[in-house]
C-alpha positions in Angstrom: -2.6 19.1 3.4 -1.5 15.7 4.8 -4.6 15.5 7.0 -7.0 16.5 4.2 -5.6 13.9 1.9 -5.8 11.1 4.5 -9.3 12.1 5.6 -10.5 12.3 2.0 -9.1 8.9 1.2 -10.6 7.3 4.3 -14.0 8.7 3.4 -13.5 7.5 -0.2 -12.6 4.0 1.1 -15.8 3.9 3.2 -18.3 5.3 0.7 -17.1 5.0 -2.9 -16.2 2.1 -5.2 -13.4 1.9 -7.6 -10.4 4.3 -7.5 -9.9 8.0 -7.4 -7.6 9.8 -9.9 -4.9 12.2 -8.9 -6.9 15.1 -10.4 -10.2 14.1 -8.6 -8.2 13.8 -5.3 -6.8 17.3 -5.8 -10.2 18.8 -6.6 -12.4 17.0 -4.1 -9.9 17.4 -1.2 -9.4 21.1 -2.3 -5.6 20.8 -2.2 -5.0 23.7 -4.6 -2.3 21.8 -6.5 -1.7 22.1 -10.2 -0.7 18.7 -11.5 0.7 20.2 -14.7 3.5 21.7 -12.6 6.0 18.9 -12.0 7.1 19.9 -8.5 3.4 20.2 -7.4 2.7 16.7 -8.7 5.9 15.5 -7.0 4.7 17.0 -3.8 1.4 15.1 -4.0 3.4 11.9 -4.6 5.6 12.6 -1.6 2.5 13.2 0.6 0.9 10.0 -0.6 4.1 8.0 0.1 4.4 9.6 3.6 0.8 8.8 4.4 1.2 5.2 3.2 4.4 4.6 5.1 2.9 5.9 8.4 -0.3 3.9 7.9 1.6 0.7 7.1 4.0 1.2 10.1 0.9 1.6 12.3 -0.5 -1.7 11.0 -3.1 -0.2 8.7 -3.6 -0.8 4.9 -1.8 1.4 2.3 -4.6 3.9 1.6 -2.8 5.4 -1.4 -3.6 2.1 -3.3 -6.9 3.7 -4.0 -5.3 6.6 -6.0 -5.1 5.6 -9.7 -2.6 7.0 -12.1 -4.5 8.4 -15.1 -4.1 6.3 -18.2 -2.9 3.2 -16.4 -4.5 0.1 -15.1 -3.5 0.9 -11.6 -0.4 2.3 -10.1 2.9 3.7 -11.4 6.3 2.4 -10.6 6.7 4.7 -7.7 3.9 3.0 -5.8 5.5 -0.4 -6.2 8.9 1.0 -5.2 7.2 2.3 -2.1 5.8 -1.2 -1.4 9.3 -2.6 -1.9 10.7 -0.1 0.7 8.0 -1.2 3.1 9.3 -4.8 2.7 6.5 -6.3 0.7 8.7 -7.7 -2.0 10.7 -6.6 -5.1 8.7 -3.9 -7.0 8.9 -5.5 -10.4 7.6 -8.7 -9.1 4.8 -7.0 -7.2 3.8 -5.1 -10.3 3.5 -8.3 -12.2 1.3 -10.0 -9.6 -2.2 -9.6 -10.9 -4.0 -9.7 -7.5 -1.4 -7.7 -5.5 -3.1 -4.3 -6.1 -6.6 -5.7 -5.9 -5.9 -7.3 -2.6 -4.4 -4.0 -1.2 -7.5 -2.1 -2.3 -9.9 -4.8 -0.9 -8.0 -4.8 2.5 -8.1 -1.0 2.6 -11.9 -0.8 2.0 -12.6 -3.6 4.5 -10.5 -1.9 7.2 -12.0 1.5 6.8 -15.6 0.3 6.4 -15.3 -1.4 9.8 -16.8 1.1 12.3 -14.5 0.3 15.1 -11.4 1.0 12.9 -12.9 4.2 11.7 -13.7 5.4 15.2 -10.2 4.5 16.5 -8.0 5.6 13.6 -10.1 7.8 11.4 
């Protein structure tokens, strides 16, 4: 499931604009999760955090920045807490910075749309 999520988000970063919802990610990547069941949604959150941590530690952008929490302008608190764990700053401060999330998404798209990066790391 890890590989399917990562591959789908890389393709999304390369070929789509905007963000992808949790539900669309589950459906399009054929994950077979039911987001109405709390432990299945938690599992998806854990996988997204794991992918993000590994990507960040490898010097690549946080790809889960493209996954939008339904009914919000961007990301939930867990995303910002992940960024704090990665050493990017205090999560409440990051959440208040208007350009923080936009910049993460822009960096992510630029990185994955670069053919060399895609061939090396995709």
